[in-house]
C-alpha positions in Angstrom: 152.3 -51.2 -163.4 149.4 -51.2 -161.0 146.1 -53.0 -161.3 142.9 -51.8 -159.7 139.6 -53.7 -159.7 136.3 -52.1 -160.2 134.1 -52.6 -157.2 131.1 -50.8 -158.7 130.2 -49.3 -162.1 127.1 -47.6 -163.2 126.5 -46.5 -166.8 123.7 -45.1 -168.8 123.5 -45.1 -172.6 121.3 -42.4 -174.1 120.8 -42.3 -177.9 121.0 -38.8 -179.5 121.1 -40.1 -183.0 121.0 -43.4 -184.9 124.7 -44.0 -184.4 125.6 -41.8 -181.4 125.2 -42.5 -177.7 126.0 -40.3 -174.7 127.4 -42.7 -172.1 128.1 -41.2 -168.7 129.4 -43.5 -166.1 130.6 -43.7 -162.5 133.3 -46.2 -161.4 134.6 -46.9 -157.9 138.0 -48.7 -157.7 139.3 -50.2 -154.5 142.7 -51.0 -153.3 144.9 -51.5 -150.3 148.7 -51.1 -150.0 150.1 -52.3 -146.6 147.8 -50.4 -144.1 146.8 -47.6 -146.5 143.3 -47.7 -148.1 143.3 -46.2 -151.6 139.9 -45.0 -153.0 139.6 -44.0 -156.6 136.5 -42.7 -158.2 136.1 -42.1 -161.9 133.3 -40.0 -163.4 133.2 -40.2 -167.2 131.3 -38.3 -169.8 131.8 -40.2 -173.0 130.3 -40.1 -176.5 130.1 -43.4 -178.3 129.9 -43.8 -182.1 128.3 -47.1 -183.1 130.0 -48.8 -186.0 127.6 -50.7 -188.3 128.6 -54.2 -189.4 126.7 -57.0 -191.0 126.0 -58.9 -187.7 123.0 -57.4 -185.8 124.1 -59.1 -182.6 127.5 -57.4 -182.5 127.8 -53.6 -182.0 131.3 -52.2 -182.0 131.8 -48.6 -181.0 134.5 -46.0 -180.7 134.4 -43.7 -177.8 135.9 -40.3 -176.7 135.1 -38.1 -173.7 136.0 -36.5 -170.4 137.4 -38.2 -167.3 137.4 -36.9 -163.8 139.5 -39.0 -161.4 139.1 -38.4 -157.6 141.6 -40.2 -155.4 142.1 -40.4 -151.6 144.4 -42.1 -149.2 143.3 -43.2 -145.7 146.1 -44.1 -143.3 144.0 -45.9 -140.7 145.7 -43.8 -137.9 148.6 -46.2 -137.3 151.0 -45.2 -134.5 154.3 -44.0 -135.9 152.9 -43.9 -139.5 154.5 -41.6 -142.0 151.5 -41.8 -144.2 149.7 -38.5 -144.9 146.0 -38.6 -145.7 145.2 -36.7 -148.8 142.9 -36.4 -151.8 143.3 -35.2 -155.4 141.2 -34.5 -158.4 142.5 -34.9 -162.0 140.9 -34.2 -165.3 141.8 -36.3 -168.4 140.5 -37.4 -171.8 139.1 -40.8 -172.7 139.7 -42.5 -176.1 139.0 -46.1 -177.0 136.4 -48.5 -178.1 134.3 -51.5 -177.2 131.8 -54.1 -178.4 128.4 -55.1 -177.3 127.1 -58.6 -177.9 123.4 -59.2 -177.6 122.3 -62.3 -175.7 118.5 -62.1 -175.6 117.6 -58.7 -173.9 120.9 -58.4 -172.2 124.3 -57.3 -173.7 127.7 -58.7 -172.8 130.3 -56.1 -173.4 134.0 -55.4 -173.4 135.6 -52.0 -173.5 139.2 -50.7 -173.7 140.1 -47.1 -173.3 143.1 -44.9 -172.5 142.8 -42.0 -170.1 145.2 -39.2 -171.1 146.1 -36.6 -168.5 147.9 -36.5 -165.1 146.1 -39.6 -164.0 147.1 -41.7 -167.1 145.5 -45.1 -167.1 144.6 -48.0 -169.4 141.1 -49.3 -168.5 139.7 -52.6 -169.6 136.2 -53.4 -168.5 133.9 -56.3 -169.2 130.4 -56.9 -167.9 126.7 -57.1 -168.7 124.3 -54.3 -169.7 120.6 -54.7 -169.0 118.2 -52.4 -170.9 115.7 -50.6 -168.7 113.3 -49.6 -171.4 
């Protein structure tokens, strides 16, 4: 089991219907193992289906979409190193859900999704969304 932390995430939510959002995002994970730098970028093209409940401050949603994972290893040119620098791109499918909670104009959110493909992952994200319009 390996944990990665998100260094940066950018997401846009675009309404295409009263209950459907297109939610593309970009995530950069960082990591280091011994003297090897691991870079992992995720590009996601998700569709979110908003689930209506009786509380206007809570907005649960289901999601599904496409994941593109780009990884690279940088060996830092250590003398005698057996590390080989390389990069890889994998395509997978996202499935999961989340919930937004309105706090004034901002939204606090939590999201859990599984990426199915060669780069299988379980992703849990929390954060704050700030509407730009």
